[in-house]
N, CA, C and O atoms as a Tripos MOL2 file, in Angstrom:
@<TRIPOS>MOLECULE
protein
  232   231    58     0     0
PROTEIN
NO_CHARGES

@<TRIPOS>ATOM
      1 N         -39.8210  -72.7560   80.1510 N.3       1 UNK1
      2 CA        -38.5070  -72.9290   79.6120 C.3       1 UNK1
      3 C         -38.6240  -72.9240   78.0910 C.2       1 UNK1
      4 O         -39.5340  -73.5290   77.5240 O.2       1 UNK1
      5 N         -37.6970  -72.2400   77.4470 N.am      2 UNK2
      6 CA        -37.6460  -72.2330   75.9880 C.3       2 UNK2
      7 C         -36.3970  -72.9840   75.5590 C.2       2 UNK2
      8 O         -35.2960  -72.6890   76.0230 O.2       2 UNK2
      9 N         -36.5670  -73.9390   74.6880 N.am      3 UNK3
     10 CA        -35.4460  -74.6670   74.1060 C.3       3 UNK3
     11 C         -35.3580  -74.2270   72.6500 C.2       3 UNK3
     12 O         -36.2870  -74.4460   71.8730 O.2       3 UNK3
     13 N         -34.2510  -73.6120   72.2860 N.am      4 UNK4
     14 CA        -34.0630  -73.1120   70.9200 C.3       4 UNK4
     15 C         -32.9640  -73.9410   70.2560 C.2       4 UNK4
     16 O         -31.8640  -74.0780   70.7920 O.2       4 UNK4
     17 N         -33.2750  -74.4870   69.0930 N.am      5 UNK5
     18 CA        -32.3240  -75.3040   68.3470 C.3       5 UNK5
     19 C         -32.1180  -74.6820   66.9790 C.2       5 UNK5
     20 O         -33.0780  -74.3980   66.2630 O.2       5 UNK5
     21 N         -30.8660  -74.4730   66.6230 N.am      6 UNK6
     22 CA        -30.5230  -73.9940   65.2900 C.3       6 UNK6
     23 C         -29.9780  -75.1720   64.5050 C.2       6 UNK6
     24 O         -29.0740  -75.8680   64.9690 O.2       6 UNK6
     25 N         -30.5230  -75.4000   63.3160 N.am      7 UNK7
     26 CA        -30.1460  -76.5590   62.5260 C.3       7 UNK7
     27 C         -29.9930  -76.1590   61.0550 C.2       7 UNK7
     28 O         -30.7730  -75.3610   60.5350 O.2       7 UNK7
     29 N         -28.9890  -76.7160   60.4010 N.am      8 UNK8
     30 CA        -28.7440  -76.4100   58.9920 C.3       8 UNK8
     31 C         -29.3220  -77.5170   58.1090 C.2       8 UNK8
     32 O         -29.6990  -78.5860   58.5910 O.2       8 UNK8
     33 N         -29.3810  -77.2370   56.8110 N.am      9 UNK9
     34 CA        -29.8350  -78.2590   55.8590 C.3       9 UNK9
     35 C         -28.9530  -79.5040   55.9400 C.2       9 UNK9
     36 O         -29.4580  -80.6260   55.8970 O.2       9 UNK9
     37 N         -27.6400  -79.3100   56.0560 N.am     10 UNK10
     38 CA        -26.7100  -80.4380   56.1350 C.3      10 UNK10
     39 C         -26.9950  -81.2860   57.3790 C.2      10 UNK10
     40 O         -26.9460  -82.5140   57.3210 O.2      10 UNK10
     41 N         -27.2890  -80.6320   58.4920 N.am     11 UNK11
     42 CA        -27.5910  -81.3710   59.7210 C.3      11 UNK11
     43 C         -28.9100  -82.1140   59.6060 C.2      11 UNK11
     44 O         -29.0300  -83.2480   60.0710 O.2      11 UNK11
     45 N         -29.9070  -81.4780   58.9860 N.am     12 UNK12
     46 CA        -31.1830  -82.1600   58.7710 C.3      12 UNK12
     47 C         -30.9680  -83.4150   57.9280 C.2      12 UNK12
     48 O         -31.5090  -84.4780   58.2320 O.2      12 UNK12
     49 N         -30.1730  -83.2800   56.8670 N.am     13 UNK13
     50 CA        -29.8920  -84.4140   55.9950 C.3      13 UNK13
     51 C         -29.1590  -85.5260   56.7550 C.2      13 UNK13
     52 O         -29.4660  -86.7070   56.5960 O.2      13 UNK13
     53 N         -28.1960  -85.1330   57.5760 N.am     14 UNK14
     54 CA        -27.4310  -86.1030   58.3700 C.3      14 UNK14
     55 C         -28.3390  -86.8800   59.3210 C.2      14 UNK14
     56 O         -28.1060  -88.0580   59.5940 O.2      14 UNK14
     57 N         -29.3750  -86.2070   59.8220 N.am     15 UNK15
     58 CA        -30.3060  -86.8530   60.7490 C.3      15 UNK15
     59 C         -31.5030  -87.4670   60.0320 C.2      15 UNK15
     60 O         -32.4750  -87.8870   60.6610 O.2      15 UNK15
     61 N         -31.4130  -87.5120   58.6850 N.am     16 UNK16
     62 CA        -32.4360  -88.1270   57.8430 C.3      16 UNK16
     63 C         -33.8100  -87.4880   58.0220 C.2      16 UNK16
     64 O         -34.8310  -88.1760   58.0650 O.2      16 UNK16
     65 N         -33.8170  -86.1570   58.1260 N.am     17 UNK17
     66 CA        -35.0620  -85.3990   58.2140 C.3      17 UNK17
     67 C         -35.2210  -84.6040   56.9260 C.2      17 UNK17
     68 O         -34.2700  -83.9800   56.4540 O.2      17 UNK17
     69 N         -36.4130  -84.6280   56.3630 N.am     18 UNK18
     70 CA        -36.6550  -83.9180   55.1180 C.3      18 UNK18
     71 C         -37.2610  -82.5300   55.3300 C.2      18 UNK18
     72 O         -37.4250  -81.7700   54.3750 O.2      18 UNK18
     73 N         -37.5930  -82.1990   56.5810 N.am     19 UNK19
     74 CA        -38.1860  -80.8970   56.8730 C.3      19 UNK19
     75 C         -37.9540  -80.5210   58.3310 C.2      19 UNK19
     76 O         -37.6190  -81.3630   59.1650 O.2      19 UNK19
     77 N         -38.1410  -79.2250   58.6170 N.am     20 UNK20
     78 CA        -38.0520  -78.7730   60.0130 C.3      20 UNK20
     79 C         -39.1430  -79.4160   60.8550 C.2      20 UNK20
     80 O         -38.9270  -79.7220   62.0280 O.2      20 UNK20
     81 N         -40.3120  -79.6220   60.2640 N.am     21 UNK21
     82 CA        -41.4260  -80.2240   60.9900 C.3      21 UNK21
     83 C         -41.0870  -81.6560   61.4320 C.2      21 UNK21
     84 O         -41.4030  -82.0580   62.5520 O.2      21 UNK21
     85 N         -40.4430  -82.4130   60.5420 N.am     22 UNK22
     86 CA        -40.0580  -83.7820   60.8870 C.3      22 UNK22
     87 C         -39.0080  -83.7680   62.0010 C.2      22 UNK22
     88 O         -39.0710  -84.5790   62.9250 O.2      22 UNK22
     89 N         -38.0500  -82.8510   61.9130 N.am     23 UNK23
     90 CA        -37.0270  -82.7200   62.9510 C.3      23 UNK23
     91 C         -37.6700  -82.3420   64.2810 C.2      23 UNK23
     92 O         -37.3520  -82.9200   65.3200 O.2      23 UNK23
     93 N         -38.5790  -81.3640   64.2400 N.am     24 UNK24
     94 CA        -39.2880  -80.9200   65.4370 C.3      24 UNK24
     95 C         -39.9880  -82.1010   66.1050 C.2      24 UNK24
     96 O         -39.9200  -82.2680   67.3230 O.2      24 UNK24
     97 N         -40.6550  -82.9090   65.3040 N.am     25 UNK25
     98 CA        -41.3780  -84.0690   65.8310 C.3      25 UNK25
     99 C         -40.4290  -85.0650   66.5050 C.2      25 UNK25
    100 O         -40.7270  -85.5820   67.5810 O.2      25 UNK25
    101 N         -39.2850  -85.3280   65.8660 N.am     26 UNK26
    102 CA        -38.3130  -86.2700   66.4430 C.3      26 UNK26
    103 C         -37.7260  -85.7360   67.7480 C.2      26 UNK26
    104 O         -37.5650  -86.4810   68.7150 O.2      26 UNK26
    105 N         -37.4070  -84.4420   67.7690 N.am     27 UNK27
    106 CA        -36.8410  -83.8480   68.9870 C.3      27 UNK27
    107 C         -37.8590  -83.8720   70.1220 C.2      27 UNK27
    108 O         -37.5140  -84.2100   71.2550 O.2      27 UNK27
    109 N         -39.1130  -83.5150   69.8280 N.am     28 UNK28
    110 CA        -40.1520  -83.5500   70.8720 C.3      28 UNK28
    111 C         -40.3090  -84.9570   71.4390 C.2      28 UNK28
    112 O         -40.4560  -85.1320   72.6490 O.2      28 UNK28
    113 N         -40.2780  -85.9520   70.5650 N.am     29 UNK29
    114 CA        -40.3910  -87.3310   71.0250 C.3      29 UNK29
    115 C         -39.2280  -87.6840   71.9550 C.2      29 UNK29
    116 O         -39.4280  -88.3160   72.9920 O.2      29 UNK29
    117 N         -38.0090  -87.2720   71.5800 N.am     30 UNK30
    118 CA        -36.8430  -87.5380   72.4250 C.3      30 UNK30
    119 C         -36.9620  -86.8310   73.7740 C.2      30 UNK30
    120 O         -36.6850  -87.4220   74.8170 O.2      30 UNK30
    121 N         -37.3740  -85.5670   73.7470 N.am     31 UNK31
    122 CA        -37.5000  -84.8200   74.9980 C.3      31 UNK31
    123 C         -38.6040  -85.3750   75.8900 C.2      31 UNK31
    124 O         -38.4580  -85.4270   77.1110 O.2      31 UNK31
    125 N         -39.7120  -85.7900   75.2740 N.am     32 UNK32
    126 CA        -40.8610  -86.2490   76.0490 C.3      32 UNK32
    127 C         -40.7260  -87.6830   76.5450 C.2      32 UNK32
    128 O         -41.2240  -88.0130   77.6210 O.2      32 UNK32
    129 N         -40.0660  -88.5300   75.7820 N.am     33 UNK33
    130 CA        -40.0420  -89.9400   76.1940 C.3      33 UNK33
    131 C         -38.7030  -90.6320   76.0100 C.2      33 UNK33
    132 O         -38.4820  -91.7010   76.5800 O.2      33 UNK33
    133 N         -37.8060  -90.0470   75.2260 N.am     34 UNK34
    134 CA        -36.5480  -90.7220   74.9400 C.3      34 UNK34
    135 C         -35.4470  -90.4320   75.9360 C.2      34 UNK34
    136 O         -34.4850  -91.1930   76.0320 O.2      34 UNK34
    137 N         -35.5710  -89.3410   76.6830 N.am     35 UNK35
    138 CA        -34.5720  -89.0000   77.6860 C.3      35 UNK35
    139 C         -34.9370  -89.7450   78.9650 C.2      35 UNK35
    140 O         -36.0150  -89.5490   79.5260 O.2      35 UNK35
    141 N         -34.0300  -90.5980   79.4160 N.am     36 UNK36
    142 CA        -34.3290  -91.4340   80.5780 C.3      36 UNK36
    143 C         -33.4190  -91.0440   81.7360 C.2      36 UNK36
    144 O         -32.2090  -90.8920   81.5690 O.2      36 UNK36
    145 N         -34.0150  -90.8850   82.9020 N.am     37 UNK37
    146 CA        -33.2350  -90.5580   84.0920 C.3      37 UNK37
    147 C         -32.5950  -91.8120   84.6540 C.2      37 UNK37
    148 O         -32.9170  -92.9210   84.2290 O.2      37 UNK37
    149 N         -31.6980  -91.6460   85.5980 N.am     38 UNK38
    150 CA        -30.9870  -92.7910   86.1710 C.3      38 UNK38
    151 C         -31.9240  -93.7700   86.8770 C.2      38 UNK38
    152 O         -31.5890  -94.9440   87.0380 O.2      38 UNK38
    153 N         -33.1030  -93.2900   87.3000 N.am     39 UNK39
    154 CA        -34.0500  -94.1860   87.9690 C.3      39 UNK39
    155 C         -35.1260  -94.7050   87.0140 C.2      39 UNK39
    156 O         -36.1110  -95.3040   87.4470 O.2      39 UNK39
    157 N         -34.9320  -94.4690   85.6950 N.am     40 UNK40
    158 CA        -35.8520  -95.0280   84.7050 C.3      40 UNK40
    159 C         -37.0030  -94.1340   84.3000 C.2      40 UNK40
    160 O         -37.8420  -94.5510   83.5010 O.2      40 UNK40
    161 N         -37.0760  -92.9120   84.8220 N.am     41 UNK41
    162 CA        -38.1570  -92.0040   84.4530 C.3      41 UNK41
    163 C         -37.9360  -91.4160   83.0710 C.2      41 UNK41
    164 O         -36.8020  -91.3380   82.5980 O.2      41 UNK41
    165 N         -38.9960  -91.0100   82.4370 N.am     42 UNK42
    166 CA        -38.8980  -90.3780   81.1110 C.3      42 UNK42
    167 C         -38.6930  -88.8820   81.2810 C.2      42 UNK42
    168 O         -38.9300  -88.3300   82.3550 O.2      42 UNK42
    169 N         -38.2480  -88.2270   80.2070 N.am     43 UNK43
    170 CA        -37.9970  -86.7930   80.2460 C.3      43 UNK43
    171 C         -39.2040  -86.0080   80.7220 C.2      43 UNK43
    172 O         -39.0660  -85.0530   81.4870 O.2      43 UNK43
    173 N         -40.3830  -86.4040   80.2750 N.am     44 UNK44
    174 CA        -41.5890  -85.6770   80.6610 C.3      44 UNK44
    175 C         -41.8690  -85.7830   82.1510 C.2      44 UNK44
    176 O         -42.6270  -84.9780   82.6940 O.2      44 UNK44
    177 N         -41.2710  -86.7620   82.8220 N.am     45 UNK45
    178 CA        -41.4700  -86.9240   84.2590 C.3      45 UNK45
    179 C         -40.6910  -85.8960   85.0870 C.2      45 UNK45
    180 O         -41.1040  -85.5490   86.1940 O.2      45 UNK45
    181 N         -39.5830  -85.4180   84.5580 N.am     46 UNK46
    182 CA        -38.7440  -84.5240   85.3590 C.3      46 UNK46
    183 C         -38.5250  -83.1530   84.7460 C.2      46 UNK46
    184 O         -38.0710  -82.2440   85.4410 O.2      46 UNK46
    185 N         -38.8320  -82.9700   83.4600 N.am     47 UNK47
    186 CA        -38.5980  -81.6800   82.8210 C.3      47 UNK47
    187 C         -39.7270  -80.6980   83.0950 C.2      47 UNK47
    188 O         -40.8940  -81.0760   83.1960 O.2      47 UNK47
    189 N         -39.3530  -79.4300   83.2120 N.am     48 UNK48
    190 CA        -40.3610  -78.3760   83.2990 C.3      48 UNK48
    191 C         -41.0500  -78.2650   81.9460 C.2      48 UNK48
    192 O         -40.5100  -78.6980   80.9280 O.2      48 UNK48
    193 N         -42.2320  -77.6910   81.9400 N.am     49 UNK49
    194 CA        -42.9330  -77.4710   80.6820 C.3      49 UNK49
    195 C         -42.0390  -76.6350   79.7700 C.2      49 UNK49
    196 O         -41.3780  -75.7010   80.2230 O.2      49 UNK49
    197 N         -42.0240  -76.9750   78.4850 N.am     50 UNK50
    198 CA        -41.1220  -76.2770   77.5800 C.3      50 UNK50
    199 C         -41.8170  -75.8510   76.2980 C.2      50 UNK50
    200 O         -42.8610  -76.3790   75.9150 O.2      50 UNK50
    201 N         -41.1920  -74.8720   75.6530 N.am     51 UNK51
    202 CA        -41.5900  -74.4250   74.3250 C.3      51 UNK51
    203 C         -40.3820  -74.6770   73.4380 C.2      51 UNK51
    204 O         -39.2700  -74.2730   73.7770 O.2      51 UNK51
    205 N         -40.5890  -75.3410   72.3090 N.am     52 UNK52
    206 CA        -39.4840  -75.6830   71.4130 C.3      52 UNK52
    207 C         -39.4850  -74.7560   70.2020 C.2      52 UNK52
    208 O         -40.5060  -74.5980   69.5320 O.2      52 UNK52
    209 N         -38.3490  -74.1540   69.9320 N.am     53 UNK53
    210 CA        -38.1630  -73.3140   68.7460 C.3      53 UNK53
    211 C         -37.0750  -73.9390   67.8930 C.2      53 UNK53
    212 O         -35.9310  -74.0490   68.3350 O.2      53 UNK53
    213 N         -37.4110  -74.3510   66.6780 N.am     54 UNK54
    214 CA        -36.4370  -74.8950   65.7480 C.3      54 UNK54
    215 C         -36.2310  -73.8590   64.6580 C.2      54 UNK54
    216 O         -37.1790  -73.4570   63.9850 O.2      54 UNK54
    217 N         -34.9910  -73.4310   64.4880 N.am     55 UNK55
    218 CA        -34.6530  -72.3730   63.5510 C.3      55 UNK55
    219 C         -33.6720  -72.9180   62.5270 C.2      55 UNK55
    220 O         -32.6740  -73.5450   62.8820 O.2      55 UNK55
    221 N         -33.9640  -72.6750   61.2510 N.am     56 UNK56
    222 CA        -33.0730  -73.1120   60.1830 C.3      56 UNK56
    223 C         -32.0000  -72.0500   59.9600 C.2      56 UNK56
    224 O         -32.3140  -70.8680   59.8160 O.2      56 UNK56
    225 N         -30.7420  -72.4690   59.9330 N.am     57 UNK57
    226 CA        -29.6110  -71.5650   59.6860 C.3      57 UNK57
    227 C         -28.8780  -72.0180   58.4380 C.2      57 UNK57
    228 O         -29.0590  -73.1430   57.9730 O.2      57 UNK57
    229 N         -28.0460  -71.1300   57.8980 N.am     58 UNK58
    230 CA        -27.2660  -71.4540   56.6970 C.3      58 UNK58
    231 C         -25.9660  -72.1230   57.0410 C.2      58 UNK58
    232 O         -25.1910  -72.4620   56.1470 O.2      58 UNK58
@<TRIPOS>BOND
     1     1     2 1
     2     2     3 1
     3     3     4 2
     4     3     5 am
     5     5     6 1
     6     6     7 1
     7     7     8 2
     8     7     9 am
     9     9    10 1
    10    10    11 1
    11    11    12 2
    12    11    13 am
    13    13    14 1
    14    14    15 1
    15    15    16 2
    16    15    17 am
    17    17    18 1
    18    18    19 1
    19    19    20 2
    20    19    21 am
    21    21    22 1
    22    22    23 1
    23    23    24 2
    24    23    25 am
    25    25    26 1
    26    26    27 1
    27    27    28 2
    28    27    29 am
    29    29    30 1
    30    30    31 1
    31    31    32 2
    32    31    33 am
    33    33    34 1
    34    34    35 1
    35    35    36 2
    36    35    37 am
    37    37    38 1
    38    38    39 1
    39    39    40 2
    40    39    41 am
    41    41    42 1
    42    42    43 1
    43    43    44 2
    44    43    45 am
    45    45    46 1
    46    46    47 1
    47    47    48 2
    48    47    49 am
    49    49    50 1
    50    50    51 1
    51    51    52 2
    52    51    53 am
    53    53    54 1
    54    54    55 1
    55    55    56 2
    56    55    57 am
    57    57    58 1
    58    58    59 1
    59    59    60 2
    60    59    61 am
    61    61    62 1
    62    62    63 1
    63    63    64 2
    64    63    65 am
    65    65    66 1
    66    66    67 1
    67    67    68 2
    68    67    69 am
    69    69    70 1
    70    70    71 1
    71    71    72 2
    72    71    73 am
    73    73    74 1
    74    74    75 1
    75    75    76 2
    76    75    77 am
    77    77    78 1
    78    78    79 1
    79    79    80 2
    80    79    81 am
    81    81    82 1
    82    82    83 1
    83    83    84 2
    84    83    85 am
    85    85    86 1
    86    86    87 1
    87    87    88 2
    88    87    89 am
    89    89    90 1
    90    90    91 1
    91    91    92 2
    92    91    93 am
    93    93    94 1
    94    94    95 1
    95    95    96 2
    96    95    97 am
    97    97    98 1
    98    98    99 1
    99    99   100 2
   100    99   101 am
   101   101   102 1
   102   102   103 1
   103   103   104 2
   104   103   105 am
   105   105   106 1
   106   106   107 1
   107   107   108 2
   108   107   109 am
   109   109   110 1
   110   110   111 1
   111   111   112 2
   112   111   113 am
   113   113   114 1
   114   114   115 1
   115   115   116 2
   116   115   117 am
   117   117   118 1
   118   118   119 1
   119   119   120 2
   120   119   121 am
   121   121   122 1
   122   122   123 1
   123   123   124 2
   124   123   125 am
   125   125   126 1
   126   126   127 1
   127   127   128 2
   128   127   129 am
   129   129   130 1
   130   130   131 1
   131   131   132 2
   132   131   133 am
   133   133   134 1
   134   134   135 1
   135   135   136 2
   136   135   137 am
   137   137   138 1
   138   138   139 1
   139   139   140 2
   140   139   141 am
   141   141   142 1
   142   142   143 1
   143   143   144 2
   144   143   145 am
   145   145   146 1
   146   146   147 1
   147   147   148 2
   148   147   149 am
   149   149   150 1
   150   150   151 1
   151   151   152 2
   152   151   153 am
   153   153   154 1
   154   154   155 1
   155   155   156 2
   156   155   157 am
   157   157   158 1
   158   158   159 1
   159   159   160 2
   160   159   161 am
   161   161   162 1
   162   162   163 1
   163   163   164 2
   164   163   165 am
   165   165   166 1
   166   166   167 1
   167   167   168 2
   168   167   169 am
   169   169   170 1
   170   170   171 1
   171   171   172 2
   172   171   173 am
   173   173   174 1
   174   174   175 1
   175   175   176 2
   176   175   177 am
   177   177   178 1
   178   178   179 1
   179   179   180 2
   180   179   181 am
   181   181   182 1
   182   182   183 1
   183   183   184 2
   184   183   185 am
   185   185   186 1
   186   186   187 1
   187   187   188 2
   188   187   189 am
   189   189   190 1
   190   190   191 1
   191   191   192 2
   192   191   193 am
   193   193   194 1
   194   194   195 1
   195   195   196 2
   196   195   197 am
   197   197   198 1
   198   198   199 1
   199   199   200 2
   200   199   201 am
   201   201   202 1
   202   202   203 1
   203   203   204 2
   204   203   205 am
   205   205   206 1
   206   206   207 1
   207   207   208 2
   208   207   209 am
   209   209   210 1
   210   210   211 1
   211   211   212 2
   212   211   213 am
   213   213   214 1
   214   214   215 1
   215   215   216 2
   216   215   217 am
   217   217   218 1
   218   218   219 1
   219   219   220 2
   220   219   221 am
   221   221   222 1
   222   222   223 1
   223   223   224 2
   224   223   225 am
   225   225   226 1
   226   226   227 1
   227   227   228 2
   228   227   229 am
   229   229   230 1
   230   230   231 1
   231   231   232 2
@<TRIPOS>SUBSTRUCTURE
     1 UNK1         2 RESIDUE 1 A UNK
     2 UNK2         6 RESIDUE 1 A UNK
     3 UNK3        10 RESIDUE 1 A UNK
     4 UNK4        14 RESIDUE 1 A UNK
     5 UNK5        18 RESIDUE 1 A UNK
     6 UNK6        22 RESIDUE 1 A UNK
     7 UNK7        26 RESIDUE 1 A UNK
     8 UNK8        30 RESIDUE 1 A UNK
     9 UNK9        34 RESIDUE 1 A UNK
    10 UNK10       38 RESIDUE 1 A UNK
    11 UNK11       42 RESIDUE 1 A UNK
    12 UNK12       46 RESIDUE 1 A UNK
    13 UNK13       50 RESIDUE 1 A UNK
    14 UNK14       54 RESIDUE 1 A UNK
    15 UNK15       58 RESIDUE 1 A UNK
    16 UNK16       62 RESIDUE 1 A UNK
    17 UNK17       66 RESIDUE 1 A UNK
    18 UNK18       70 RESIDUE 1 A UNK
    19 UNK19       74 RESIDUE 1 A UNK
    20 UNK20       78 RESIDUE 1 A UNK
    21 UNK21       82 RESIDUE 1 A UNK
    22 UNK22       86 RESIDUE 1 A UNK
    23 UNK23       90 RESIDUE 1 A UNK
    24 UNK24       94 RESIDUE 1 A UNK
    25 UNK25       98 RESIDUE 1 A UNK
    26 UNK26      102 RESIDUE 1 A UNK
    27 UNK27      106 RESIDUE 1 A UNK
    28 UNK28      110 RESIDUE 1 A UNK
    29 UNK29      114 RESIDUE 1 A UNK
    30 UNK30      118 RESIDUE 1 A UNK
    31 UNK31      122 RESIDUE 1 A UNK
    32 UNK32      126 RESIDUE 1 A UNK
    33 UNK33      130 RESIDUE 1 A UNK
    34 UNK34      134 RESIDUE 1 A UNK
    35 UNK35      138 RESIDUE 1 A UNK
    36 UNK36      142 RESIDUE 1 A UNK
    37 UNK37      146 RESIDUE 1 A UNK
    38 UNK38      150 RESIDUE 1 A UNK
    39 UNK39      154 RESIDUE 1 A UNK
    40 UNK40      158 RESIDUE 1 A UNK
    41 UNK41      162 RESIDUE 1 A UNK
    42 UNK42      166 RESIDUE 1 A UNK
    43 UNK43      170 RESIDUE 1 A UNK
    44 UNK44      174 RESIDUE 1 A UNK
    45 UNK45      178 RESIDUE 1 A UNK
    46 UNK46      182 RESIDUE 1 A UNK
    47 UNK47      186 RESIDUE 1 A UNK
    48 UNK48      190 RESIDUE 1 A UNK
    49 UNK49      194 RESIDUE 1 A UNK
    50 UNK50      198 RESIDUE 1 A UNK
    51 UNK51      202 RESIDUE 1 A UNK
    52 UNK52      206 RESIDUE 1 A UNK
    53 UNK53      210 RESIDUE 1 A UNK
    54 UNK54      214 RESIDUE 1 A UNK
    55 UNK55      218 RESIDUE 1 A UNK
    56 UNK56      222 RESIDUE 1 A UNK
    57 UNK57      226 RESIDUE 1 A UNK
    58 UNK58      230 RESIDUE 1 A UNK
């Protein structure tokens, strides 16, 4: 599965990220452990293996 996220400078600033790398790290953390299922499982427990693409847009 490929997850592609397009993010602008304004959105990065709003999320208090100073770089795409920092945003990428925060998103991976959310996908891997921050997403909780109704039975208490983490995202990594139920998600298929994924590739994350973060793209900066204007």
